[in-house]
TIDREN-187737 format. One record per residue (C-alpha): residue in one letter; x, y, z. Coordinates in steps of 0.001 Angstrom, whole numbers, plus 500000, padded with zeros to 6 digits. Layout:
BEGIN
+--------+--------+--------+--------+
! residu !     c1 !     c2 !     c3 !
+--------+--------+--------+--------+
!      A !      X !      Y !      Z !
...
+--------+--------+--------+--------+
This chain:
BEGIN
+--------+--------+--------+--------+
! residu !     c1 !     c2 !     c3 !
+--------+--------+--------+--------+
!      M ! 520144 ! 828457 ! 844090 !
!      S ! 518871 ! 829799 ! 840759 !
!      V ! 519374 ! 833380 ! 839631 !
!      T ! 515601 ! 833910 ! 839797 !
!      S ! 515397 ! 832731 ! 843413 !
!      R ! 518383 ! 834880 ! 844374 !
!      F ! 516708 ! 837932 ! 842871 !
!      Q ! 513408 ! 837164 ! 844603 !
!      L ! 515006 ! 836645 ! 848014 !
!      S ! 517162 ! 839765 ! 847652 !
!      A ! 514077 ! 841818 ! 846786 !
!      M ! 512266 ! 840260 ! 849763 !
!      M ! 514990 ! 841382 ! 852179 !
!      F ! 515111 ! 844830 ! 850580 !
!      L ! 511357 ! 845365 ! 850955 !
!      Q ! 511340 ! 843983 ! 854521 !
!      F ! 513867 ! 846470 ! 855849 !
!      F ! 512784 ! 849359 ! 853608 !
!      M ! 509324 ! 849039 ! 855169 !
!      W ! 510771 ! 848913 ! 858708 !
!      G ! 513404 ! 851620 ! 858284 !
!      A ! 510854 ! 854099 ! 856937 !
!      W ! 509268 ! 854614 ! 860357 !
!      Y ! 511149 ! 852942 ! 863221 !
!      G ! 513892 ! 855443 ! 863973 !
!      Q ! 511705 ! 858440 ! 863135 !
!      M ! 508542 ! 857520 ! 865065 !
!      S ! 509633 ! 859334 ! 868239 !
!      K ! 510166 ! 862620 ! 866408 !
!      Y ! 506789 ! 862252 ! 864685 !
!      L ! 505010 ! 861640 ! 867990 !
!      L ! 506712 ! 864537 ! 869770 !
!      T ! 506199 ! 867124 ! 867018 !
!      Q ! 502940 ! 866132 ! 865305 !
!      L ! 500954 ! 864441 ! 868065 !
!      N ! 502450 ! 866429 ! 870974 !
!      A ! 503081 ! 863175 ! 872799 !
!      T ! 504748 ! 862987 ! 876194 !
!      G ! 507953 ! 861046 ! 876715 !
!      D ! 505958 ! 858266 ! 878356 !
!      Q ! 503668 ! 858001 ! 875335 !
!      V ! 506710 ! 857783 ! 873058 !
!      G ! 508154 ! 855052 ! 875267 !
!      N ! 504869 ! 853173 ! 875152 !
!      A ! 504853 ! 853291 ! 871341 !
!      Y ! 508278 ! 851650 ! 871206 !
!      T ! 507238 ! 849172 ! 873887 !
!      A ! 504562 ! 848009 ! 871441 !
!      F ! 507289 ! 846589 ! 869211 !
!      S ! 508786 ! 844649 ! 872110 !
!      L ! 505391 ! 843253 ! 873102 !
!      A ! 504937 ! 842073 ! 869531 !
!      M ! 508381 ! 840440 ! 869588 !
!      I ! 507267 ! 838417 ! 872619 !
!      V ! 504158 ! 837219 ! 870782 !
!      A ! 505917 ! 836550 ! 867442 !
!      P ! 507533 ! 833193 ! 868430 !
!      F ! 504117 ! 831818 ! 869375 !
!      F ! 502698 ! 832858 ! 866020 !
!      V ! 505573 ! 831538 ! 863931 !
!      G ! 505939 ! 828349 ! 865983 !
!      M ! 502269 ! 827443 ! 866036 !
!      I ! 501099 ! 828612 ! 862609 !
!      A ! 503804 ! 829436 ! 860062 !
!      D ! 506082 ! 826508 ! 860930 !
!      R ! 503312 ! 823894 ! 861008 !
!      Y ! 500225 ! 824667 ! 858970 !
!      F ! 500744 ! 827123 ! 856091 !
!      A ! 503424 ! 827912 ! 853526 !
!      A ! 505646 ! 830666 ! 854903 !
!      Q ! 505411 ! 832916 ! 851823 !
!      K ! 501596 ! 832937 ! 852020 !
!      V ! 501643 ! 833823 ! 855711 !
!      L ! 504138 ! 836595 ! 854911 !
!      G ! 501850 ! 837976 ! 852217 !
!      V ! 498755 ! 837992 ! 854440 !
!      L ! 500628 ! 839646 ! 857325 !
!      N ! 501979 ! 842427 ! 855099 !
!      L ! 498595 ! 843200 ! 853579 !
!      A ! 497003 ! 843186 ! 857038 !
!      G ! 499771 ! 845510 ! 858245 !
!      A ! 499101 ! 847903 ! 855359 !
!      A ! 495420 ! 848023 ! 856365 !
!      V ! 496343 ! 848879 ! 859959 !
!      L ! 498738 ! 851605 ! 858782 !
!      Y ! 495897 ! 853153 ! 856755 !
!      F ! 494034 ! 853868 ! 859986 !
!      L ! 497194 ! 854766 ! 861899 !
!      I ! 498132 ! 857626 ! 859540 !
!      Q ! 494799 ! 859283 ! 860272 !
!      E ! 495097 ! 859076 ! 864063 !
!      Q ! 495988 ! 862230 ! 866017 !
!      N ! 495538 ! 861012 ! 869584 !
!      P ! 498813 ! 859596 ! 870963 !
!      D ! 496990 ! 857229 ! 873319 !
!      T ! 494933 ! 855711 ! 870508 !
!      F ! 498070 ! 855688 ! 868358 !
!      F ! 499605 ! 853207 ! 870811 !
!      W ! 496902 ! 850605 ! 870149 !
!      L ! 497235 ! 851035 ! 866412 !
!      I ! 501034 ! 850741 ! 866419 !
!      L ! 500728 ! 847696 ! 868690 !
!      T ! 498314 ! 846096 ! 866235 !
!      Y ! 500627 ! 846900 ! 863353 !
!      C ! 503670 ! 845501 ! 865184 !
!      L ! 501760 ! 842267 ! 865809 !
!      T ! 501535 ! 841872 ! 862032 !
!      F ! 505114 ! 843021 ! 861451 !
!      A ! 507194 ! 841222 ! 864106 !
!      P ! 506573 ! 837679 ! 862765 !
!      T ! 507736 ! 838746 ! 859296 !
!      L ! 511308 ! 839172 ! 860564 !
!      A ! 511566 ! 835459 ! 861311 !
!      L ! 509556 ! 834458 ! 858251 !
!      T ! 511836 ! 836220 ! 855755 !
!      T ! 514892 ! 834537 ! 857285 !
!      S ! 513152 ! 831158 ! 857237 !
!      I ! 512071 ! 831534 ! 853608 !
!      A ! 515580 ! 832522 ! 852532 !
!      M ! 517342 ! 829750 ! 854469 !
!      Q ! 515089 ! 826993 ! 853139 !
!      Q ! 515879 ! 827895 ! 849537 !
!      M ! 519649 ! 827590 ! 850059 !
!      T ! 521910 ! 824588 ! 849837 !
!      T ! 524844 ! 826344 ! 851554 !
!      P ! 523379 ! 829106 ! 853744 !
!      E ! 526777 ! 829952 ! 855229 !
!      K ! 527881 ! 831111 ! 851780 !
!      E ! 524608 ! 832309 ! 850258 !
!      F ! 522749 ! 834040 ! 853096 !
!      P ! 525065 ! 837020 ! 853816 !
!      G ! 524818 ! 838226 ! 850218 !
!      I ! 521019 ! 838107 ! 850459 !
!      R ! 520675 ! 839593 ! 853948 !
!      V ! 522940 ! 842561 ! 853231 !
!      L ! 520208 ! 843912 ! 850932 !
!      G ! 518214 ! 844590 ! 854102 !
!      T ! 520915 ! 846836 ! 855515 !
!      I ! 521261 ! 848590 ! 852157 !
!      A ! 517482 ! 849161 ! 852103 !
!      W ! 517586 ! 850678 ! 855600 !
!      I ! 520353 ! 853060 ! 854511 !
!      I ! 518472 ! 854050 ! 851360 !
!      V ! 515107 ! 854692 ! 853006 !
!      T ! 516546 ! 856727 ! 855886 !
!      N ! 518443 ! 858840 ! 853369 !
!      I ! 515241 ! 859372 ! 851387 !
!      V ! 513483 ! 860480 ! 854582 !
!      G ! 516367 ! 862802 ! 855466 !
!      F ! 516780 ! 864240 ! 851959 !
!      Y ! 513110 ! 865153 ! 851626 !
!      G ! 512864 ! 866200 ! 855283 !
!      F ! 509739 ! 864280 ! 856330 !
!      G ! 511190 ! 862482 ! 859352 !
!      D ! 508625 ! 864178 ! 861592 !
!      K ! 505704 ! 863822 ! 859173 !
!      V ! 503050 ! 861149 ! 858735 !
!      T ! 504727 ! 860437 ! 855390 !
!      I ! 507033 ! 857929 ! 857137 !
!      F ! 504049 ! 855663 ! 857810 !
!      Q ! 502525 ! 856288 ! 854390 !
!      L ! 505772 ! 855159 ! 852779 !
!      S ! 505741 ! 852032 ! 854940 !
!      M ! 502079 ! 851390 ! 854077 !
!      Y ! 502661 ! 851524 ! 850312 !
!      T ! 505724 ! 849308 ! 850683 !
!      A ! 503672 ! 846812 ! 852711 !
!      V ! 501102 ! 846574 ! 849905 !
!      V ! 503811 ! 845917 ! 847307 !
!      F ! 505576 ! 843471 ! 849620 !
!      G ! 502325 ! 841687 ! 850438 !
!      V ! 501495 ! 841043 ! 846798 !
!      F ! 505106 ! 840165 ! 845962 !
!      S ! 505233 ! 837621 ! 848795 !
!      F ! 502768 ! 835294 ! 847043 !
!      F ! 505240 ! 834975 ! 844155 !
!      L ! 508187 ! 833985 ! 846338 !
!      P ! 509568 ! 830417 ! 846115 !
!      N ! 507257 ! 827948 ! 847823 !
!      T ! 508274 ! 827336 ! 851447 !
!      P ! 506012 ! 824656 ! 852956 !
!      P ! 505709 ! 824072 ! 856708 !
!      K ! 508856 ! 822605 ! 858241 !
!      Q ! 507132 ! 820543 ! 860917 !
!      T ! 503928 ! 818615 ! 861473 !
!      G ! 501861 ! 818113 ! 864585 !
!      N ! 501433 ! 820318 ! 867595 !
!      A ! 504280 ! 822021 ! 869405 !
!      S ! 504428 ! 822230 ! 873149 !
!      F ! 504381 ! 825593 ! 874886 !
!      A ! 507943 ! 824971 ! 876074 !
!      Q ! 509226 ! 824277 ! 872564 !
!      I ! 507613 ! 827373 ! 871106 !
!      I ! 509150 ! 829867 ! 873550 !
!      G ! 512482 ! 828106 ! 873825 !
!      L ! 512207 ! 826634 ! 877316 !
!      D ! 514191 ! 823632 ! 876067 !
!      A ! 517206 ! 825934 ! 876207 !
!      F ! 516847 ! 826581 ! 879942 !
!      K ! 519348 ! 823787 ! 880579 !
!      L ! 522038 ! 826226 ! 879396 !
!      F ! 521574 ! 828195 ! 882620 !
!      K ! 523444 ! 825465 ! 884455 !
!      D ! 526521 ! 827159 ! 882987 !
!      R ! 527127 ! 830242 ! 885158 !
!      S ! 528828 ! 832162 ! 882365 !
!      F ! 525897 ! 831623 ! 880010 !
!      A ! 523526 ! 832826 ! 882734 !
!      I ! 525655 ! 835966 ! 883167 !
!      F ! 525696 ! 836497 ! 879409 !
!      F ! 521921 ! 836047 ! 879238 !
!      L ! 521324 ! 838561 ! 882038 !
!      S ! 523769 ! 841026 ! 880465 !
!      S ! 521994 ! 840685 ! 877112 !
!      V ! 518653 ! 841550 ! 878667 !
!      L ! 520082 ! 844498 ! 880612 !
!      I ! 522049 ! 845997 ! 877702 !
!      C ! 518850 ! 846059 ! 875647 !
!      I ! 517555 ! 848700 ! 878061 !
!      P ! 520067 ! 851342 ! 876886 !
!      L ! 519683 ! 850020 ! 873314 !
!      S ! 516058 ! 851146 ! 873489 !
!      F ! 517167 ! 854661 ! 874418 !
!      Y ! 519155 ! 854809 ! 871185 !
!      Y ! 516314 ! 853683 ! 868933 !
!      A ! 513688 ! 855879 ! 870601 !
!      M ! 515626 ! 859020 ! 871501 !
!      A ! 518602 ! 859469 ! 869159 !
!      N ! 516666 ! 861145 ! 866351 !
!      P ! 514822 ! 863788 ! 868435 !
!      S ! 517949 ! 864377 ! 870525 !
!      L ! 520094 ! 865111 ! 867477 !
!      T ! 517331 ! 867236 ! 865957 !
!      D ! 516949 ! 869311 ! 869138 !
!      G ! 520723 ! 869713 ! 869215 !
!      G ! 520624 ! 871447 ! 865847 !
!      M ! 522019 ! 868711 ! 863613 !
!      Q ! 520821 ! 868974 ! 860026 !
!      N ! 519712 ! 866026 ! 857867 !
!      V ! 519614 ! 863751 ! 860904 !
!      E ! 518250 ! 860676 ! 859122 !
!      N ! 520967 ! 860852 ! 856465 !
!      K ! 523706 ! 861064 ! 859068 !
!      M ! 522225 ! 858321 ! 861260 !
!      S ! 522420 ! 855949 ! 858293 !
!      L ! 526191 ! 855986 ! 858848 !
!      G ! 525441 ! 853667 ! 861778 !
!      Q ! 524135 ! 850987 ! 859419 !
!      A ! 527125 ! 851483 ! 857120 !
!      S ! 529460 ! 850869 ! 860065 !
!      E ! 527422 ! 847791 ! 860966 !
!      V ! 528290 ! 846240 ! 857614 !
!      I ! 532001 ! 846996 ! 858053 !
!      F ! 532301 ! 845616 ! 861571 !
!      M ! 530205 ! 842584 ! 860664 !
!      L ! 532862 ! 841653 ! 858124 !
!      L ! 535522 ! 842014 ! 860840 !
!      I ! 533829 ! 839630 ! 863275 !
!      P ! 535476 ! 836377 ! 862072 !
!      L ! 538962 ! 837868 ! 862510 !
!      A ! 538146 ! 839565 ! 865825 !
!      Y ! 536427 ! 836439 ! 867183 !
!      T ! 539485 ! 834325 ! 866414 !
!      R ! 541987 ! 836827 ! 867826 !
!      L ! 540087 ! 838072 ! 870894 !
!      G ! 537616 ! 835381 ! 871904 !
!      V ! 534070 ! 835936 ! 873032 !
!      K ! 534672 ! 837707 ! 876372 !
!      K ! 536917 ! 840445 ! 875024 !
!      M ! 534621 ! 841034 ! 872064 !
!      L ! 531577 ! 841374 ! 874301 !
!      I ! 533508 ! 843756 ! 876571 !
!      V ! 534508 ! 845892 ! 873575 !
!      G ! 530842 ! 846076 ! 872624 !
!      L ! 529829 ! 847153 ! 876145 !
!      V ! 532556 ! 849818 ! 876326 !
!      A ! 531378 ! 851151 ! 872964 !
!      W ! 527851 ! 851563 ! 874362 !
!      I ! 529159 ! 853692 ! 877242 !
!      V ! 531295 ! 855854 ! 874956 !
!      R ! 528487 ! 856452 ! 872465 !
!      F ! 525992 ! 857542 ! 875137 !
!      I ! 528517 ! 859945 ! 876639 !
!      C ! 529103 ! 861364 ! 873155 !
!      F ! 525351 ! 861738 ! 872617 !
!      G ! 525060 ! 863476 ! 875984 !
!      Y ! 527887 ! 865974 ! 875612 !
!      G ! 528066 ! 866398 ! 871846 !
!      T ! 526796 ! 869692 ! 870401 !
!      V ! 526756 ! 871430 ! 867051 !
!      S ! 530133 ! 872986 ! 867931 !
!      T ! 531494 ! 869527 ! 868826 !
!      E ! 529584 ! 867628 ! 866173 !
!      W ! 532450 ! 865155 ! 865831 !
!      M ! 531273 ! 863639 ! 869115 !
!      L ! 527835 ! 863051 ! 867624 !
!      Y ! 529383 ! 861407 ! 864572 !
!      I ! 531384 ! 859099 ! 866844 !
!      A ! 528175 ! 858177 ! 868674 !
!      I ! 526455 ! 857336 ! 865383 !
!      V ! 529319 ! 855382 ! 863807 !
!      L ! 529847 ! 853331 ! 866983 !
!      H ! 526543 ! 851593 ! 866212 !
!      G ! 528441 ! 848961 ! 864241 !
!      V ! 530701 ! 848101 ! 867179 !
!      C ! 527862 ! 848265 ! 869698 !
!      Y ! 525529 ! 845975 ! 867798 !
!      D ! 527897 ! 843583 ! 866052 !
!      F ! 530405 ! 843041 ! 868857 !
!      F ! 527749 ! 842351 ! 871464 !
!      F ! 524568 ! 841076 ! 869826 !
!      V ! 525927 ! 839243 ! 866778 !
!      T ! 528825 ! 837865 ! 868833 !
!      G ! 526275 ! 836839 ! 871449 !
!      Q ! 524277 ! 834921 ! 868832 !
!      I ! 527423 ! 833053 ! 867845 !
!      Y ! 528283 ! 832339 ! 871490 !
!      T ! 524776 ! 831011 ! 872093 !
!      D ! 524953 ! 828830 ! 868995 !
!      N ! 528281 ! 827373 ! 870154 !
!      K ! 526946 ! 826682 ! 873652 !
!      A ! 523723 ! 825016 ! 872523 !
!      G ! 523715 ! 821426 ! 871340 !
!      A ! 522316 ! 820516 ! 867947 !
!      K ! 518862 ! 819734 ! 869395 !
!      I ! 518322 ! 823113 ! 871074 !
!      K ! 520062 ! 825603 ! 868773 !
!      S ! 516755 ! 827051 ! 867538 !
!      S ! 515257 ! 827082 ! 871034 !
!      A ! 518324 ! 828851 ! 872418 !
!      Q ! 518258 ! 831572 ! 869755 !
!      G ! 514502 ! 831960 ! 870222 !
!      L ! 514934 ! 832354 ! 873968 !
!      I ! 517651 ! 835005 ! 873520 !
!      T ! 515533 ! 836913 ! 870988 !
!      L ! 512440 ! 836849 ! 873204 !
!      A ! 514394 ! 837978 ! 876262 !
!      T ! 516361 ! 840753 ! 874558 !
!      Y ! 514093 ! 842302 ! 871942 !
!      G ! 511001 ! 841385 ! 873901 !
!      I ! 511675 ! 841816 ! 877614 !
!      G ! 514882 ! 843894 ! 877608 !
!      M ! 513861 ! 846394 ! 874950 !
!      G ! 510328 ! 846495 ! 876335 !
!      I ! 511635 ! 847624 ! 879724 !
!      G ! 514054 ! 850021 ! 878041 !
!      S ! 511395 ! 851586 ! 875826 !
!      K ! 509128 ! 852275 ! 878780 !
!      L ! 512018 ! 853566 ! 880894 !
!      S ! 513297 ! 855858 ! 878125 !
!      G ! 509943 ! 857630 ! 877997 !
!      I ! 509825 ! 858042 ! 881775 !
!      V ! 513385 ! 859418 ! 881823 !
!      L ! 512585 ! 861844 ! 878995 !
!      D ! 509627 ! 863231 ! 880939 !
!      M ! 511784 ! 863427 ! 884072 !
!      Y ! 514298 ! 865663 ! 882289 !
!      T ! 511792 ! 867767 ! 880340 !
!      R ! 511698 ! 871318 ! 881688 !
!      P ! 508435 ! 873240 ! 882266 !
!      D ! 508982 ! 875187 ! 879019 !
!      G ! 509141 ! 871923 ! 877063 !
!      T ! 512902 ! 871877 ! 876424 !
!      K ! 514754 ! 868692 ! 877277 !
!      D ! 517948 ! 868103 ! 879216 !
!      W ! 519398 ! 865590 ! 876773 !
!      T ! 522710 ! 865332 ! 878612 !
!      S ! 520974 ! 863976 ! 881700 !
!      V ! 518798 ! 861690 ! 879557 !
!      W ! 521828 ! 860053 ! 877910 !
!      L ! 523748 ! 859628 ! 881142 !
!      V ! 521052 ! 857183 ! 882344 !
!      P ! 521718 ! 854517 ! 879654 !
!      A ! 525457 ! 855211 ! 879979 !
!      G ! 525211 ! 854366 ! 883667 !
!      I ! 523214 ! 851203 ! 882997 !
!      A ! 525764 ! 850058 ! 880403 !
!      A ! 528594 ! 850737 ! 882891 !
!      V ! 526945 ! 848523 ! 885529 !
!      V ! 526451 ! 845743 ! 882967 !
!      L ! 530118 ! 846043 ! 881946 !
!      V ! 531382 ! 845659 ! 885529 !
!      V ! 529143 ! 842673 ! 886289 !
!      F ! 529984 ! 840968 ! 883005 !
!      A ! 533752 ! 841555 ! 883193 !
!      L ! 533975 ! 840202 ! 886738 !
!      M ! 531714 ! 837164 ! 886434 !
!      F ! 531878 ! 835918 ! 882839 !
!      T ! 534546 ! 833399 ! 881806 !
!      D ! 534893 ! 831709 ! 878449 !
!      R ! 538097 ! 830774 ! 876647 !
!      Q ! 536514 ! 829298 ! 873540 !
!      K ! 537585 ! 830945 ! 870286 !
!      A ! 535515 ! 829144 ! 867696 !
!      V ! 535314 ! 830659 ! 864227 !
!      P ! 531704 ! 831731 ! 863563 !
!      A ! 529657 ! 830333 ! 860747 !
!      Q ! 528914 ! 833018 ! 858191 !
!      E ! 525122 ! 832784 ! 858455 !
!      E ! 525333 ! 833938 ! 862062 !
!      L ! 526781 ! 837249 ! 860896 !
!      A ! 523723 ! 838442 ! 859082 !
!      T ! 520580 ! 837345 ! 860860 !
!      G ! 520126 ! 840005 ! 863496 !
!      P ! 518075 ! 843186 ! 863242 !
!      L ! 519689 ! 846489 ! 862489 !
+--------+--------+--------+--------+
């Protein structure tokens, strides 16, 4: 890969995650403070992202993979997203906001797969080249959340304005990316697009248990994305966005440890470590206070273990289980089920739980809120530990370590 292409792809990943990180973790605080939204309305806003993730495979499979160059589709989607954000930043009604954020997410969700596809197709040895490109996305997320925290606009409409301006730049820049023509020709079947080819994997009981556990653990994952920022803010923590970026820093560290851990522990123990980490972090969120802020730091830093040891390890496990013909279908099915169905349920539930534990004076019982996802994670841990068996200890390919969301 040429130096020019490497620079272009690195900038692409940086802009992709800078645009996303500007608003995603802060949206709940913005809705609660500026739009006076209820917990349910906050949950609905995050559910919009999951709904878009369900639709994204159809879009990418039917259009971007078959009819148009990927970089052109990426450019059009980003410019369309910027236009939607222009109207979103002017909206003050939380119910109308939901439809605007849903529309925006429908333009955004497909870009996650498109950027990966564009990068991979320009590489001769993705297992060596991709991690160095993808890590720019994590760096961008850390930078933008620190900008938001430093200037203190995590609860202001500025988070969406920043994303809008980035989308315009990214949209224009996309047309100058290396040409990435359609990978396939002809029409795809409905089953191929949504990954139904991978359903044969369910004949393996352990894979079925893993699949169910992946969906269920995404429910508490949604609590973290939607509720961590306002919870920490209400608890009196200062510069919340800056401190939450430590979670992405830990993600990079633990991602580098996966090959060693995978070889030494095997898939079951790694997945169990990830599930235990989820329980510990939610307990720390629930009982941590300003006087015991170390508990809150533990909860934040555990993000690397929680995400990498369960979700990235799960991607590797799925890749190892799937044959060559259904690798893409299997990963697509896992993505649709987790970030679509699992996080969709979790986003809606998190809003309902927040309302349930909001007192008449408007204050929130965050301890009780966090014990709900802790309990869900505990149930998933017990079911998984008792029913999952797998002794395979394959060494993961490097490209699998850097393709997941933050």
